[in-house]
C-alpha positions in Angstrom: 14.1 -6.7 4.4 10.8 -4.6 3.4 8.4 -7.5 3.4 7.3 -10.7 5.7 5.7 -14.1 4.1 2.1 -15.6 4.8 0.2 -18.3 3.1 -2.2 -17.5 0.2 -4.8 -19.3 2.5 -4.3 -16.9 5.0 -4.6 -13.9 2.7 -8.1 -11.6 3.0 -9.5 -8.7 1.1 -8.1 -5.5 2.6 -4.7 -7.1 3.3 -2.0 -6.4 1.3 0.2 -9.0 -1.2 3.4 -8.1 -3.2 2.6 -9.1 -7.0 4.9 -9.1 -9.4 6.8 -6.6 -7.0 4.7 -4.2 -6.5 2.7 -4.0 -3.0 -1.0 -3.9 -3.6 -4.2 -4.2 -1.8 -6.9 -7.5 -2.0 -9.9 -6.3 -3.2 -11.3 -9.9 -4.2 -10.7 -13.4 -3.4 -12.5 -16.8 -4.5 -11.0 -20.3 -4.0 -11.4 -23.3 -5.5 -11.9 -26.2 -4.3 -9.5 -29.3 -4.1 -9.7 -31.3 -7.4 -9.1 -35.0 -7.9 -5.4 -34.1 -8.7 -3.9 -31.2 -6.4 -4.6 -28.7 -3.7 -7.5 -26.1 -3.6 -6.6 -22.9 -5.7 -7.3 -19.3 -4.9 -7.9 -16.6 -7.3 -6.5 -13.4 -6.0 -7.2 -9.5 -7.5 -5.2 -6.8 -5.9 -5.3 -2.9 -6.8 -1.4 -1.6 -6.6 -0.6 1.2 -4.4 1.7 3.0 -6.4 0.7 2.5 -9.5 -3.4 1.8 -9.2 -3.1 -1.0 -11.3 -5.1 -4.1 -11.1 -2.9 -7.2 -10.7 -4.2 -11.0 -10.4 -2.4 -13.9 -8.6 -4.0 -17.6 -8.9 -1.9 -19.9 -6.7 -2.5 -22.9 -4.1 -3.6 -22.2 -1.3 -0.6 -23.5 0.5 1.9 -21.4 -1.1 4.0 -18.7 0.5 3.4 -15.5 -0.9 5.4 -12.0 0.3 3.8 -9.4 2.2 4.2 -5.9 2.1 5.6 -4.4 5.7 3.8 -1.1 6.2 5.3 1.4 8.4 2.6 3.8 9.3 4.2 7.4 10.0 3.0 11.1 10.6 4.5 13.8 9.0 3.5 17.9 7.4 3.5 19.3 4.2 6.4 21.8 3.7 5.7 22.5 0.0 3.4 21.4 -2.4 5.8 22.1 -6.2 3.9 19.7 -9.4 4.1 15.9 -9.0 5.6 16.3 -5.6 5.2 16.8 -1.9 8.3 17.8 0.2 7.4 16.2 3.7 8.6 16.8 7.3 8.5 13.5 9.3 6.9 15.0 12.8 9.3 12.3 14.9 12.8 12.0 13.2 12.3 15.9 11.3 13.8 14.5 8.4 12.6 15.8 4.7 11.8 14.0 1.6 9.8 14.2 -0.9 6.8 12.1 -2.3 4.9 11.6 -5.2 1.6 13.2 -5.1 -1.7 11.0 -4.7 -3.2 10.3 -7.5 -6.6 10.6 -5.6 -7.5 14.2 -6.5 -9.5 15.0 -3.3 -6.9 13.8 -1.9 -4.3 16.3 -3.5 -6.2 19.4 -3.1 -5.9 19.0 1.0 -2.4 18.9 0.6 -1.2 22.2 1.5 1.9 23.7 3.7 1.3 23.1 7.0 -1.2 20.4 6.8 -0.2 17.1 8.9 -0.6 13.6 6.8 -0.3 10.4 7.6 1.7 8.6 5.1 3.4 5.1 4.8 6.7 3.8 4.0 6.6 0.8 1.7 9.5 -1.3 0.3 11.6 2.1 0.2 9.0 3.9 -1.5 6.7 6.3 0.5 3.0 7.1 -0.2 0.6 9.8 1.2 -2.5 7.8 2.1 -4.2 10.9 4.0 -4.7 14.2 5.5 -5.6 14.6 9.2 -7.8 16.6 10.7 -5.9 20.1 11.5 -5.8 20.0 16.0 -7.6 22.8 17.9 
């Protein structure tokens, strides 16, 4: 299982939630007061981690939603080929390929030998940042 549960009312801007099966980072939350017939509702706007697409979720504040478990890891870039980056995990020494980040600033920093931070989210890997060189 690569997710846990939280209630909609506990979510905050900057936290993560799964909407339509995709892990997303929350960028905006607004809550409507309890009406005459029913519970307070929350309107959540989030950006998909892998697609960058905007997603919205409208749900009662006491509803349980899925929250992705994010495993933060450190790796080293072995090679950059087209749209993929070959990475070696610096703890387990496993090598794997990850999709090149969509952010052009981040993508141009990826050079063989660079240390990176990547996230393991729901069986997919996402390159988050390049770590500054040690020394």
